[in-house]
N, C-alpha and C positions, 0 to 999 in steps of 0.2 A: 600317334596323333601329334602334330606339331604344336609348339607352344602358341603359335598365332591362332590356332583353332580351339584352344582350350578355353573353358569358361573363365571369366575374370574372377580372381580371388580377391575378396574384400580385405583391405588393409585399414588399420586404425589410423585416423588422422591425428597427428600429435599437435593439437592446437596450442599455439603460443609457446612451443618448446624452445628453450634456450640451448645454444650450442654447448653450454656447460654440461648438459645431460649426457653427451657422448664423448666429451673430451677426456682423454686419459689424465689421471691426476698430475703426472709430471708435465704434460702438455698444458693443462689448465693452470698450473702454478706458474709456469713461465709466461703464459699469455696474460695472466692477471698482473704480474709484476711489470711486464713491458707496457701494458695499457696504462699503468700509473704514470708513465713518462709523458707528461702533457705535451702535446705538439709533436711527439716523436713520429707518429704516423705521417704527419704532414711533411716532416723533414725527409723521411725515406721516400715518400711519393715524389718529392722534388728531385732527389738523387736518382730515382728510377728513370727519370726523364732522359738520363744519359744514354740509356739503352733503348729509348724511343718506343714507348708502349704502342704508339700509333702504328709504328712499322710492324709490330707483331701482328696486330689485327689486320693490317693491309695484306700481310703475307698470307694469312689464312683466308681472307676474303678473296684473294686472287688465285690461291692455289688449292683450296679445299672446298668441300660442299657444305654450305650453311643449311642447317637442319630446320625445317618447319613442316607445316602440314602438307606441303607439296613435294618436298625433297626429304627422303628418308622418313616417311610418315610413321613407320614403326618406331624408329628411334625417338622421334618427337613425342609420340604418345608415352613411351616409357619414361622419358625425361620429365614430361609434365606430371606424370603420376608420382614419380619420386619426389619432385618438388612439392606437390600438393600434400603428400604424406608428412613431409618435414615442415609444412606450413610456410612455404616460400611462395609469396604471391606474385613475384615478378621473375620470370625466367631470364637468365642470362643467355647470350648468344651461344649456340652450340655448333661446332664444326666437325665433320668427319674428314680426317686426313688420310691420304694413301700411305699405308705402312704395312709391312709383313709381320709385325709383332703386335701382341695385345698390349694396349697402353691407353691411358687417358690422362689429362692434366687440366688444371685450372690456371689460367694465365692472366696477368694484368692486375693493376691496383686501382686505377681510377674508374675503369669500366671493365671488370673482369669477365672473361668468357671461358668456356669449357671446350676441350677438344677430345675426340675419341678416335682411335685408329680404325681403318677399314677392316683390319683383321679382327678386331674386337667385335665389330658389328656382324661379321660373317660367322665367327666361331662361338660367340656367346648366345645362349638362348635368352628369352625375354626376362626371366627372373634373374639370371646372372648379369645381364646388361643393366637391368634396373639397379642392381647392387653396385655396380661399378660407377654408374652415373650418380647414385646417391653418395658414394664416397667423395666424388669431386664436389658435389653440392655441400657436403660437410666441411670440406676445406674452405669453400667460399663463405659459409656462414660463420666459421670460426675466425675468419680474418687472418688466415695463416700467411697470406702473400706478403704482407708488410715485413714480417720478420724473416720469411724465407728470402726476401730480397736482400735483407741485411746480410744473411749468410752468403749469398752470391757475391755481394760487393766485397765482403771481407776475404772470401776465397780468392777473388781476382787480385785484391790488394796484396795478399800474402804472396801470390805468384810474382807480382811486380817487385816486391821487396825482398825476394829470396836472397839477394846478395847482402842483406843486412842481417847477420846471424841473430842478434838479440830481438830485433823487431819481428822477424819471421817466426821465431819461437813463440813469442807472446801471441801473435795473431793465430798461429796454428792451434794454440791452446784454446783460444776463444772459438775457433772453427770447430774443433772436436766437440766442445760443449754444445754448440748450436746443432751439429749433426746428430748428437744424441737426442736433443729436443725434437728434431724433425722426425727421427725414427718413431718417437712417441706420438707425434702429430699424425703420422701415417696410421697408427693404431686407432687414433681418434676418427680418422676418415673411414676406417673399416667399420667402426661401430655405427657411424652415421649411415653408411651404405646398408648395413643390416636393418637399421630402423626404417630406412626408406623402402626396402623391399619386403622386410618381415618374413624372410625365408632363409633360415640358417643353412639348410641343405644347399641352396643356390649359392650362398656366400662361400661355402666350402668348395663347391664345384668351381667357382670362379678362381679361387686360389690354386686349385689343382691344375686348371688350364693355364694360369699364369706361370706355373712351375714347369710346364711342358706337357701336360696331359691333354693333348688336343682331342683324342678319342677316348672318352671316359669309360668306354666299354673295356679298355685295356688297363684301367686304373682302379685300385681298390682303396676305398675311403679309409678303412681302418689302418691299412698299411701306410697310407700317406701320413696320417696322424702319428703313427709309430715313428716315422722319420724324425718328427719334431722332438719326441722324447729321446731318441737315440742321439740326435744332434746335441741336445742339452747335456746328456749324461755320459756320453761315450769317451773313451780314451783316458789320458792322464794329463798332467800339468802341461805337457808339450802341446797337446791338442787345445787346451784352454788358451794358451798364449797365441796359438795359431788363429783361433776364433777371434780373439781380441784384435789381432793384426788385420784379419779380414774385415772386421766391422769399421776400422778406421777408414774414413773416406766414403762410407756408405750412408746414403740418406734414407734408405728404406730397409726395414727388417727383411730377412730372407723369407721367401714364401711360406715354407713350412712353419716357421716361427710365427708369422702373422696369423695363419690358420689356427695354430694352437692358442695364441693369445685371445683370439675372438671366441674360441670355444670356452676358454676359462672365464671370459666376461659373461657369457651366457650362463655357465654353470654357477656363477656367483649369485645369480638371481637379479642382477641389475637390469638385464634386458626385459625380463618379465615384469619388473616393477614399473618400468617406463611404459610398457604397453598397457598396464593397468591404470595409467594416469598419474603415477607418482614420479614426477620429474620437475626440475626447476623451470620456471617460466621467464621469458625475456623481460617481463615487466619488473622482475625482482633482481635483475642483473646489477643494478646500482648498489644493492646490499651485499654483493660478493666481498668476502674478506680475504685479503692477501695473506694474512696470518693463517687462516684456516686452510686456504689452498696450499700454502707452503707445508703445513702440517700433513695434509693428505698426500702431497707429493713425496715427502720423506717416508711416510708409512708405506706407500706403494713400493718404494725401493727396498725397504726393510722386508716387506712381504715377499718380494721377488727373490731376495737373498735367502730367506727362510725356505722357500720352496725349490730353489734351484738345485739340480743334481750335478752341476758343473764341478769337476774336480778342484779347480782353483777356488771356487766359492766355498766348497766344503773345507778346504784347508784354512781359509780365512775364518770360517766359523770356529774351527778347532783352536785357532790361535787367539781367539778372544772376541767372539761375537762380531765378526766383520760386517754383518748385515746392519747392526745397530749403528756401527761407526759410519758407514756410508750414508745411512739415512740421516744421521745427525749432521753430517757435512752438508747434505742437501738442504736441510731445514735451516741451518745456520747461514748458508749462502743466501737463501731467500730472505732471511731477516736482514742481512746486510744490504741487499738490494733495496729493501724497503727503507732502510736508513738513508741510503744514497739519494733516494727520491724525495728528500725534503723532511724526513722525520715526521710524517703525518701521523696523526693519532686516531683518525677515524677508521683506517684500515679498509676502505672501500674502493671499488673500481668505478670509473665513469660510467654513466648510464648508457653510453653509446658503444660500450665495449664489444658487444657481439654484432653490432650493426655497422661497423666500419667497413671500408672497402676491403675487398678480398681478392684472392687469386693464387697464383703459384709461380713456379720458376719460368724464366724465359725459355724459348724453344730449345736452346742448346744445353739446358740443364736436365738432370734426371727428373722424370715425371712420375706421377702416382700410378 
């Protein structure tokens, strides 16, 4: 039986849900701090005009298929269902672009739109595609585009200033930090996709297909998850250093790691609590505390270090609780950011934090 002919499975509508519900602690901590910079969004929107957001939309308008009830009606239905589940009342534009790879992205800041490749439409079943579209809607609701644009601008600036050794080193340090944040933002998007589709098996299948498993009859789910464990724990210090080198420059976690991270989030009970109605509401975003978010971000890194089987992390633990040290650095850095932003005492974010303009990288940047 094809998925198009299967009876519709009811999903829980997450009324009034805040993007904070699905944001990874490290992602949420960075977003809360950046949102405290009053007018920062507006400055970046103006800078983004250099790359001409209008040109991006015109490129897709002229070279792709705009999805609606007449064109790609199946995709439109799944898109509308994902948005309704996440309580998004106004659909952004959605385009299907010709491409031989599975991919999707959220583009733009003033008027963001979402794209998905023709290969994704062909290869993903309804539940898997709903998950992927929900992932991009999660990026949109979290407002990731503004800060992703900053990373793009700084990356290009570093390339232009490569002849200045000191300036390039400083910029590269900032870019590495931003890329680490974006990898956590991708995990946030994965959680949003799961909440939009509410089918953990479909989310796992989507990651298997992203990793190269076009025909899942040839892929074993347990073996795929075992890869993640082996990637984390295998080898010695040389492999640990190689993995660090591999991650430098990557804006997305590797597919097996993403699948494992999503599985861990489900196993933590957070997913079930949200479906039961226990989640932060948009109306309460104004009460979000940067101090608390920084604390949770630091704890997430500590917990990651405690659970990691990586040989280098194990050595750091033996040398003196490396997990706590890294976590303390994260927390202290967040506190310094708070001080730079005017020594405010209320520790809250603006009420429009989750309702700002959203999007993702321009077409020549890696997408989700």
